[in-house]
N, C-alpha and C positions, 0 to 999 in steps of 0.2 A: 428037158420035158417042160411042157406048158400046162399050167393048171389054172382053172377058172374059179373065181370066188365072187360072192355078192356081199355088199356091205351097206349098212344104213347109217345115216347121220340125222340127228334131230336137234333143233335149237329153238330157243325163244329169246327175245331181245326187247329190253325196255327202251321206249322211244324218249328222246330228249336228254337234257343234262342230268336230271334226276336228283334224288336224295335231298330234296328241299332247296336246291340251288335255283335262284331266279331264272326262269326260262321265258323270256318275253319277246314277242314279235309285234311289229307295228306296221301300219300301212296308211297311206293317204291316197284317196281315190277322188279324181277330179273330172268334171265335165270340160272337155277341151273345146276350143273355139270352132272346130269343124264338126262338133257333135259326137266325136269319138270319146273314148274313156281313157284317162291316164291313170295308171296304177303305179304308185311310187313306194317301193319297199326294198329293203336290203336283203333280198333273197339271192344268195350267191349261187351262181351257176358254175359247177365244177364237172359238168358232163352228165349229171344225173337227170337232166330234162326238167329242171326247176322252172325255167322260163315258160316252157310249154304248159306245164301243170298249173302254174299260177294264172296264166292267161285263160286256160280252160275254166278254172274256178270262177274267175271274174266274169267271163262270158256267160257262164251258166247262171250266175246270180242276177246279172243285169239283163239277161235275155237278149244278148247281142251276138254278132258273129265274132270269132276270134280276131279277124282282120280289123275289127273296130276297137281293139284294145291296144294301147301303147304301154308297155311295161318298162319302167325306168328302175333298174335294180343294181347298177354298178357305178352310180355317180353320187358320192357321199354328200355333195352340196345340195342335192335335190331330193334325197330319200331318207326316211327314218330308219334307224337301226332295227334289224330283225335277228340279231345273233348270228352265230356261225353256221356254215354248211358242215355240220358235224352232228354226231349222235342221232342220225337218221331223223332229224327233227323238222326239216323245212316243209315237207308236205303237210304234216300235222300242225305244227305251230304257226308257221307263216301263212300256210294255206288258210288256217282259221282267221288270222288277222286280216287277210285280204277279203275273205268272205264277209267278215263283220264290217269292214270298211265299205264294201259294195252294198251291203244291206243298209248301212247308215246313209249312203248316198241315195239309194232308192227312196228312202223316206223323204229326203230333201227334194228330190225330183218330184215326188208326189205333192209336196207342199207348194212348190212353185207352179206345177201344172194346175193345181186347184185354183190358184189365183188367176192364171192366164185363161183357163177354160170357164171361169165364172161359176165354179162349183161351191157348194157349201160345206164339203168335207172331202177327205181323201178316201172315204169308204168306196170300195169297188174299183179303185184304180189298179191298173196292171201295166206291165212292161212287155214289149215285144217288138222285134225288128227296129230297135232304135227309136221307139215312140212310147209315150205315156198315153193310155187310153182308158175310157170308162168301160169296164168289161160288159155291162148290161146295156150300154148305149155307145157302141164303138165309134159312132160318128163324132163323138167328143174325143178328140185326140190332138196331141201336139208332139212334134218330133224333138229328139235331143238337140238337133242342129238349131231348131227354132229357139229352144230354151237357151242354148249357148249364145245365140245372138242377142237375146234379151238380157241375159245375166252374164255380163262380162266385166272385165277390168276389176273394179273393187267389189262387184257383186257376184264374183265367180262362185259356182256351185261346187262344193267339195265336202268331203267327210273324212273322218279318221277311223281307224280300226286298231284294236289292240287285243292280243290274246296272251294269257299267262298260263303256261302248262301247270297242271295240278300234281305236285309231288310232295311227299313228306319226308323228313329226315328220319333215317332209321335210328332206333335206340342203340347207342354205342355199347351198352352193356349186354343187351339180349340179341341185338341184330334184327329185331322185329320192326316192321314198318311197311310202308307202301312207297318205296323210293322212285318207282316209275309208273307212268300211265300214259297211254296204253302200251300193251305188249304186242309184238308180232311174232308169228310162229312159222316154222317151215320144216320140211323133211325132204331128204334126198336118198335115192337108192342107186347104187352103181354096180356094174359088173366089170371085173377086170380079168386080165389074163397075165399070169406071172410066168416068165421063162426062168426056170430054176437053174439053167445053165449059164445065164448071163445076168440075172437079177433085174432084167428090164420088165417094167410094168406097163401094160397097154390097156387103155380104157376101151371097153366094147360097147357099152350102152349106159344110159343114165336117165332117170326120171326125177324131176325136181318140182315139188309142190310148195308154193309160197302164199302165205296169208297176206292179202293186201288191203283188208277192210273192204274197200271198193276200188277197183282199178280205174283211176282217172284217165289213164292212157295205156291200154294194154300193150301196145307195141313198145313203148318206152320201158314198161315194166319187164317185158320179156327180154329186152336188151340188157337191163340191169341183171337179170337172172343169168344170162349168158356170160356177162362180164364177171359176176361174182363166182360163177363156176370156173371160169378160166383162171381167176386169181387163186381160188382154192386149189386148183390143179397144180399151179406153179408152186404154191406153198407146200403141197404134199410131196411132190416128186422132183422138182427142179431147182428151186431157188435156194442157193446156199452161199452166204457171204464168206464162209470159212474164216472165222475170226481166230487168229492165233497171236497170243501175247499182245492183244490190243490192236493188232494190225489186220486190216481186211485184205485177204489174199485174192479173192475174186472181185477185183475192183474195176472190172470192165465187162461189157456185155459179151465179149468173146469167151469169158470165163463164167460170168454170172448168168446162168441159163434161165430164160423165161419161156413159157409156152408160146408157141406160134399157132397159126391157123391149122397147120399140119398135125398138131398135137390135140386139138379140140375135136370133139365129136358133136353130133346133133343131139342136143339134150331135149328130152320130152318134157316140156314145161307146162305145169298145171297151176293156173291162178285160182286161188281159193278166195271167194268174196263173202265175207261175213261183216257187214258194215258196223263200224264203231260209232256209237251214238254221239260222242264228243268231237268227232272228226269232221272236217269239211266234206260234206256229202258221203261220209262214211270211210274216207280214204285214210290209210296209215302209211307211214314211210317204210321203205324196204332197203334203203341204201347199203348199210353195212351188214344186215342179217343174211343177205344172199351169199356172203362169203363163208359164214361160220360153219355150216354142217358139211362142207365139201370134203375137207381133209379127213375128218373122222370117218366119213363114209368110205373113202378110198383106203384108209388104213384098215378098217374093219374088213373090207373086201380082200385085201392082201392076206390078212389073218385067216379068213375063211378059205382062201385058196391054198396056202402053204403051211398054216399052223404056227407061224411065228409072229410075235407082236413087235412092231416097230414103234419105239417110244421117243425117238429123236428125229425131227424133221430137218431137211427133206428125206424121204425114203429113197435114197439114190441106189443104183444097182450095187455099188460097193458095200453100202450098209446092209442091204438085203442079203447079199451073198455071205457076208460075215455072219449075219444072224442065222442063216440057214446052216452054215458050217458048225456054229456053236450049238445049235439045236441038235444036229446030227451026232455031235460028240458027247452029248449028255448020256 
């Protein structure tokens, strides 16, 4: 017999190292000889789309095309440290450091343009299309390339940016405090079908809502949601290392099963945008949070379908059949 059930999973996640631990990101932003912008920061790319997001933040701040940004992020001889690609912190922490560095460079560009354009202040200066111009008299303008030719070698135009995440250590006695800021939130609903004759669980449909603050790149964000869902699916139903007396029995992929494209379904993805005031353009990280609610939602759906609660992952057919037999014998 096949039975259907629906389950919900909710989670919240504190961004960054937290609990008062120093959480620092740095950047150096430089006007390059060809008029393009160099951003130097240790924002590590592990597949989450950090390179694209950081370039987008820099391009938005300096009003240039993404193609005009050179990101140097994996050369420790040329870039400042920005912490690890962990704790869902890079978009928030390092994105802020890059935004601040670009804002500081903008002010330096204004100062140099004031001199070259013969102005008496930087009031009214704006950026656009790789140029500095006077907003109320746009004939007064100078390009980044022209500035790079004037200010080169020892007079290179560059600025630094630094951002420190705001956390406080929790009281060890009471547990009270504000260990993380900001938080991101999500919710997922899944419908499953459970075959009570075999213990096989099939996913039928799913809806996944993720708070992103503001989506810097919606396509990358949806990709992370799909990836998190697939990881959670594997955690819930497939992946079992089978540790016995300290020995891993499922020590190869022929035994350690992971979800494939055949096991995934098309997830209805909902991006919730509620901009965070301390974030770069309101954006918050979502790297790890997209995994958290998936397994609880699947287990709740199994319970809704057949009335037994699985408390040990993964919920393999063998475990589910055993739970059903024990429940029947009660």
